[in-house]
C-alpha positions in Angstrom: -27.4 -7.9 18.9 -25.4 -6.7 15.9 -24.1 -3.6 17.3 -22.9 -5.5 20.5 -21.2 -8.1 18.6 -19.3 -4.9 16.4 -18.5 -3.5 19.9 -16.8 -6.2 20.7 -14.8 -6.9 17.8 -13.5 -3.5 17.4 -11.4 -3.4 20.8 -10.0 -6.9 20.1 -9.1 -5.8 16.3 -7.4 -2.6 17.7 -5.5 -4.7 20.6 -3.9 -7.2 17.8 -2.0 -3.7 16.2 -0.4 -3.1 19.4 3.0 -4.6 18.8 5.8 -4.2 21.3 9.5 -2.5 20.7 12.4 -4.4 19.9 16.1 -4.6 19.4 17.8 -7.9 17.5 20.5 -9.7 16.1 20.1 -11.7 13.5 22.6 -13.9 11.2 22.6 -13.3 7.4 24.2 -16.0 5.2 24.8 -15.5 2.0 25.5 -18.2 -0.3 28.9 -17.0 -1.8 30.5 -14.3 0.6 29.5 -16.4 4.3 27.7 -15.0 7.3 27.3 -11.3 8.8 25.7 -9.5 11.8 22.8 -7.8 11.1 21.3 -5.5 13.0 17.3 -4.4 13.7 15.3 -2.2 15.2 11.5 -1.8 15.8 10.0 1.4 17.5 6.6 1.9 18.6 6.4 5.7 18.6 2.7 6.2 19.3 -0.7 4.1 18.3 -0.1 4.3 14.8 3.4 5.4 14.6 6.4 3.4 14.1 9.8 3.3 13.3 11.7 0.6 11.7 15.3 -0.3 10.9 18.3 -2.5 10.1 21.7 -2.5 9.5 24.4 -5.2 7.9 27.8 -4.7 7.7 29.5 -7.0 5.1 33.1 -5.9 5.8 33.9 -3.3 8.4 34.3 -0.4 5.8 30.8 -1.8 3.8 27.3 -0.7 5.1 23.8 -1.8 3.6 21.1 -0.4 5.6 17.7 0.8 5.3 15.6 3.5 7.8 11.5 3.7 7.5 8.7 5.7 8.9 5.6 3.5 8.9 2.0 4.0 9.8 -0.3 1.2 10.9 -4.4 1.8 11.3 -7.0 -0.7 11.5 -5.3 -3.3 10.0 -3.2 -1.3 7.4 0.0 -0.8 7.3 1.1 2.7 5.1 5.0 3.0 4.4 5.6 7.0 4.6 9.3 7.9 4.0 12.4 4.8 3.5 15.4 5.6 3.0 18.2 2.9 1.8 22.0 2.6 1.9 24.4 0.4 0.1 28.1 1.4 -0.1 29.4 -2.2 -1.5 30.9 -1.8 -4.8 29.3 -2.7 -7.6 25.7 -1.7 -6.3 23.8 0.7 -8.1 21.9 2.5 -6.6 23.9 2.8 -3.7 21.5 5.1 -2.2 18.0 5.9 -2.3 14.7 7.6 -0.9 11.0 7.4 -1.3 8.4 9.0 -0.3 4.7 7.9 0.1 2.2 10.1 0.0 -1.1 10.1 -0.5 -1.7 7.5 -3.9 1.9 8.9 -5.1 5.0 7.2 -4.4 8.4 9.4 -5.4 11.6 8.8 -5.3 14.5 10.8 -7.3 17.5 8.5 -7.3 15.0 5.4 -8.5 13.3 7.8 -11.1 9.7 7.0 -9.1 6.4 9.4 -10.3 3.7 6.8 -9.6 0.3 7.4 -8.9 -1.9 4.2 -8.4 -5.1 3.0 -6.1 -3.0 0.2 -4.6 -0.9 0.8 -2.5 3.2 0.4 -3.2 5.1 -0.4 0.5 8.9 -0.5 1.3 10.7 -3.8 2.3 10.2 -3.5 6.5 6.6 -2.0 5.2 5.6 -5.3 3.9 7.3 -7.3 6.7 5.1 -5.6 9.3 1.9 -6.0 6.8 2.8 -9.7 6.7 3.3 -9.9 10.5 0.2 -8.2 10.7 -2.0 -10.3 9.0 -0.7 -13.6 10.4 -1.6 -11.7 13.8 -5.1 -11.7 12.9 -5.6 -14.7 10.7 -5.2 -13.4 7.4 -4.0 -16.4 5.6 -3.3 -15.2 2.1 -3.3 -11.5 0.3 -1.1 -10.0 -2.2 1.4 -6.9 -2.2 3.5 -4.5 -4.1 6.8 -3.9 -2.8 10.1 -1.7 -3.8 12.5 -4.0 -4.1 15.6 -2.9 -2.2 18.3 -4.2 -5.0 17.1 -2.7 -8.2 14.4 -0.8 -7.1 11.6 -2.0 -8.6 8.4 -2.6 -8.0 7.1 -5.9 -7.7 4.0 -7.8 -7.0 4.3 -10.7 -4.2 1.5 -13.2 -3.6 2.0 -14.8 0.7 0.6 -17.9 0.8 0.1 -19.5 4.3 1.6 -23.1 4.6 0.7 -23.9 7.9 3.0 -24.1 11.0 6.3 -25.7 11.7 8.9 -25.7 14.5 12.2 -24.0 14.0 15.1 -24.5 16.5 17.1 -21.9 17.4 20.1 -21.3 19.2 18.4 -20.2 22.4 15.0 -22.3 21.9 12.8 -23.9 19.9 9.5 -22.0 18.7 6.1 -22.9 16.8 6.1 -20.6 13.5 3.7 -19.9 11.3 5.2 -20.2 7.5 4.3 -18.2 4.9 5.4 -17.9 1.4 5.9 -15.1 -1.0 6.1 -15.1 -5.0 6.8 -12.9 -7.5 6.7 -13.1 -11.4 9.8 -12.5 -12.0 12.0 -13.0 -8.8 12.5 -15.8 -6.4 10.7 -17.2 -3.7 10.9 -16.3 -0.1 10.1 -17.9 2.9 8.8 -16.5 6.1 9.0 -18.2 9.6 6.8 -15.9 12.1 7.0 -16.5 16.3 3.1 -15.5 17.7 5.2 -16.5 21.0 7.9 -13.8 19.9 5.3 -10.7 18.9 4.7 -12.4 15.7 8.2 -11.4 15.0 10.1 -13.2 11.9 12.8 -15.3 13.6 14.2 -16.8 10.2 13.4 -16.2 6.6 15.6 -17.5 3.5 15.8 -16.2 -0.7 15.6 -18.9 -2.7 16.9 -17.6 -6.1 16.3 -18.2 -9.7 19.5 -20.3 -9.9 18.6 -22.1 -6.6 20.8 -20.3 -4.7 19.4 -19.3 -1.1 20.5 -16.7 1.3 18.9 -17.1 5.0 18.3 -14.5 7.7 18.0 -16.4 11.2 17.3 -14.6 15.0 20.6 -15.5 16.7 19.7 -15.1 20.3 16.6 -13.9 22.2 15.4 -10.3 21.2 15.6 -7.8 23.7 12.2 -6.4 24.4 11.9 -2.5 25.2 9.8 -1.0 28.1 6.8 1.5 26.8 
């Protein structure tokens, strides 16, 4: 009986990792500078390989982007390579690349050469791990994440805070609400829609001074054919 039960669980758990590829447009609202368009791509390349990226253009000549190569297996997400570019004046570093191999996290631009047992994720990798945990019913967890603004590694504590209906321009969706906090950072709140393949359709960051930046899905995402 125990063997039969395990055989039933394994395919169900593997199926929970089968996310869809999509392209989506978001509105990023900055507390000081207003609203900007963000394009996000999430491409499933194989059973265990995913490419995730975003591009934000505050102005035509400026670009803030991230491209990540991710691996996913048995409920676990791993970052393998990430590149972040930001040519907005005053930003430092304006570019960095990070490689993740076994227990080593390295970046020449960030002066990182870290070996540790705990896995370290990039920002988009942490988003995917959170989505996967929500899909698998894991409510509370911690992740080590490379912060895109400073290039620091922060420990975030994630807590599921129930469900909440989120109204968008294209409908209302019941979402899983998850908050993420860190010792020296602000609070991030995510709203994940099971109906839209456990996408993050809304999030906001509450900065230490009380200001809030938000990200909202502006129209129905385009799910791509397999």
